[in-house]
C-alpha positions in Angstrom: 89.4 121.8 40.3 89.6 119.1 38.8 88.2 115.8 40.1 91.2 113.2 38.8 94.7 114.7 40.5 98.0 113.6 38.6 101.0 113.8 40.5 104.5 112.6 39.5 107.7 111.5 41.5 110.7 109.8 40.9 109.1 107.7 37.7 105.5 107.3 39.7 102.4 108.3 38.4 99.6 108.4 41.2 96.2 109.0 39.7 93.9 109.7 42.1 89.5 110.0 41.6 88.8 112.9 44.1 85.0 113.2 44.1 84.7 112.3 47.9 81.0 113.6 48.4 80.3 111.5 45.2 82.3 108.5 46.8 84.8 109.2 43.8 82.2 107.6 41.4 83.3 108.0 37.8 81.2 110.8 35.9 82.3 111.8 32.1 85.9 114.6 33.2 86.8 111.0 35.2 86.9 108.9 32.6 89.0 111.6 29.8 91.3 112.6 32.4 92.2 108.6 33.2 92.3 108.3 29.2 94.9 111.9 29.3 96.7 109.7 31.9 97.4 106.4 30.5 97.9 107.8 27.4 101.0 109.7 28.5 102.6 107.2 30.6 102.6 104.9 28.3 104.6 106.8 26.2 107.0 109.1 28.8 109.8 107.0 29.5 110.4 109.2 32.0 106.8 107.7 33.6 107.7 104.2 34.8 104.9 103.0 37.1 101.7 104.1 37.9 99.4 104.4 41.0 95.2 104.5 41.0 93.6 105.0 43.8 90.6 107.2 45.3 90.7 110.1 47.8 89.5 110.6 51.4 88.7 107.0 52.2 87.1 105.2 49.1 88.7 104.1 45.7 85.4 104.4 43.7 81.7 103.3 43.9 82.0 102.8 39.9 79.7 104.9 37.5 78.5 107.6 38.6 74.3 106.8 37.8 72.6 110.1 38.8 73.9 111.6 35.7 76.9 112.5 33.4 78.8 109.2 34.3 79.9 107.7 30.0 82.4 109.3 28.8 80.3 111.4 26.3 78.5 113.0 29.2 75.7 110.1 30.0 74.8 107.5 32.5 76.0 104.7 30.5 72.3 102.8 31.9 69.7 100.8 29.8 67.0 102.0 30.4 63.0 101.5 28.8 62.0 103.5 25.7 65.9 104.3 24.7 65.7 104.9 20.8 67.9 103.6 18.4 69.9 106.4 18.8 70.4 106.4 22.1 71.1 102.4 22.7 73.5 103.5 20.4 75.2 106.1 22.2 75.0 103.5 24.9 76.9 100.7 23.1 79.7 103.7 22.5 80.0 105.0 25.8 80.2 101.5 26.7 83.4 100.6 24.4 85.0 103.8 25.3 85.4 102.8 28.7 85.8 99.2 27.9 89.0 100.5 25.7 89.9 102.5 28.8 90.0 99.4 30.6 91.9 97.7 28.2 94.3 100.6 27.8 95.4 100.5 31.8 95.5 96.5 31.8 98.0 96.6 28.8 100.2 99.9 30.2 103.8 98.5 29.3 104.2 99.6 32.7 103.8 97.9 36.4 100.4 99.4 37.6 99.2 99.1 41.2 95.6 100.1 42.3 95.6 101.2 46.4 92.0 100.0 47.3 90.3 101.6 51.0 86.7 101.9 51.1 84.6 100.7 48.1 86.2 99.6 44.7 82.2 98.6 43.1 81.3 98.2 39.5 83.3 99.6 36.6 85.9 100.1 39.4 86.3 97.3 40.4 87.0 96.3 36.8 89.7 99.5 37.0 90.7 97.4 40.0 91.9 94.4 38.5 92.9 96.0 35.2 96.0 96.6 37.6 99.3 94.2 37.8 98.9 94.5 41.9 95.9 95.4 44.4 96.7 96.6 48.0 93.3 97.0 50.5 92.5 98.5 53.5 91.2 96.0 56.0 87.6 98.3 55.9 88.1 97.7 51.9 85.1 96.1 50.7 84.5 95.1 46.7 81.4 94.3 44.4 80.6 93.5 41.5 77.4 95.1 41.7 75.7 95.6 38.1 73.4 93.1 38.9 71.5 95.2 41.8 71.5 98.0 39.2 69.7 95.7 35.9 73.2 95.7 34.1 75.7 92.7 33.0 79.0 93.2 33.2 81.3 95.6 32.2 85.2 97.8 32.8 86.4 94.4 31.6 85.4 92.9 35.0 83.9 89.9 32.3 87.6 88.7 31.7 89.4 89.7 34.7 86.9 88.8 37.7 87.3 84.7 36.5 91.4 85.0 36.0 91.3 86.2 39.2 88.6 84.0 41.6 87.7 81.1 39.5 85.0 81.0 37.6 82.4 79.7 40.6 83.8 82.7 42.8 83.4 85.1 39.5 79.6 83.9 39.2 79.1 84.2 42.7 80.3 87.6 43.0 78.4 88.7 39.8 75.4 86.8 40.3 74.6 88.7 43.3 76.3 91.4 43.7 77.2 91.5 47.3 80.3 93.2 48.9 82.7 91.1 49.3 85.3 92.1 52.3 89.0 92.7 52.3 89.5 89.7 54.1 87.8 87.5 51.9 88.9 89.2 48.8 92.4 88.5 49.8 91.5 84.8 50.5 89.8 84.0 46.9 92.6 86.0 45.4 91.0 88.9 44.3 93.9 91.1 46.1 97.8 90.9 46.9 97.7 92.3 50.4 95.6 93.8 53.3 97.3 96.4 55.1 95.8 98.6 58.1 93.6 101.7 57.1 96.2 103.9 58.5 98.7 102.2 57.2 97.2 102.2 53.2 99.5 105.0 51.8 102.4 104.8 52.9 102.1 100.9 52.0 100.8 102.1 48.5 103.6 104.8 48.3 106.3 102.0 48.9 105.3 99.6 46.6 104.2 102.3 43.4 108.1 103.0 44.8 109.5 99.8 44.3 107.8 99.5 41.0 108.9 102.9 39.8 112.5 102.0 40.6 112.4 97.9 38.3 114.1 97.9 35.6 111.4 99.4 33.1 112.1 96.8 30.3 112.9 93.8 32.1 109.5 94.4 34.6 107.2 95.2 31.1 108.3 92.2 29.2 107.8 89.7 32.3 104.2 91.4 32.4 103.5 91.0 29.2 105.0 87.2 29.8 102.4 86.6 32.5 99.4 88.0 30.8 100.0 85.9 28.3 101.1 83.0 29.2 96.9 81.2 29.4 97.1 81.7 25.5 100.2 80.4 25.4 102.1 76.1 24.5 104.8 75.8 27.1 106.6 75.7 23.3 105.3 79.1 22.7 106.5 80.6 26.5 109.6 79.5 26.0 110.3 80.7 22.8 108.8 84.0 23.8 111.0 84.0 27.7 114.3 83.7 24.6 113.5 86.8 22.8 112.5 88.8 26.1 115.5 87.6 27.3 117.6 89.0 24.2 115.9 92.7 24.6 117.2 92.6 28.3 120.2 92.0 27.3 120.2 95.3 25.5 119.4 97.8 28.0 121.6 99.3 30.7 119.5 98.5 33.7 120.9 94.2 33.2 124.8 96.0 32.8 123.7 97.7 36.2 122.5 94.8 37.8 124.8 92.6 37.0 127.5 94.9 37.9 125.3 96.0 41.1 125.7 91.9 42.2 129.4 91.8 41.2 130.2 94.5 43.7 127.7 93.3 46.5 125.4 96.4 46.3 121.4 97.3 46.0 121.3 98.1 41.6 120.4 101.7 40.9 118.2 100.9 37.6 117.2 103.8 35.5 114.7 102.3 33.3 117.6 102.3 30.9 
């Protein structure tokens, strides 16, 4: 049985890390499965949203440092006495991890992380690479790398300060402490906190709403917001004009306008 479960329902693709005996710590198979899933979702028009989660009460404990955590089977840790070839292998593995995180972040479809239990280390980076994060009231988050003698990876060096600000990011990265769901919400790390017994239901509801949205429009909105910090105001409004031009070519915009005129909810198809 695979350590990564992929399910499809009404345009929503749910990817579940399933290694409960290791708190869903990520091994080589998980990385390969996630890479495959992201590539499939990116190119399949029937896949309209992605939900990332973990099985049995945890999102993920990060990289499996017991061995086999890297994409090529290495654990991705910097041990003393590494040969030059081994050091190059670590760099290669981390670049592969970084590319998978980049794929998730830039996926042209909405993404949702549903977090129960722990989301630490590189798994925190995967959650932050998603567009939205909801968490149970027992969820805990940590940029735990410093406690292993490691620098940040998994995109955390980019996503973390943008989520919580530079000073909070340094606090999390310098100390590696666990952050409660309540504090994560206050700091802006996540979007919502729900009771643990309601997390799965709420996650599915959010995921279905994302999958039912006008696919082209939400993809454009995602790119507009993600790129906003890199643009001047003039560039942003020009990007808006171009994005709106694309939106008006879709069937979904016609459905949205028709539904408004007919005083009903729109039924978007993603076309």
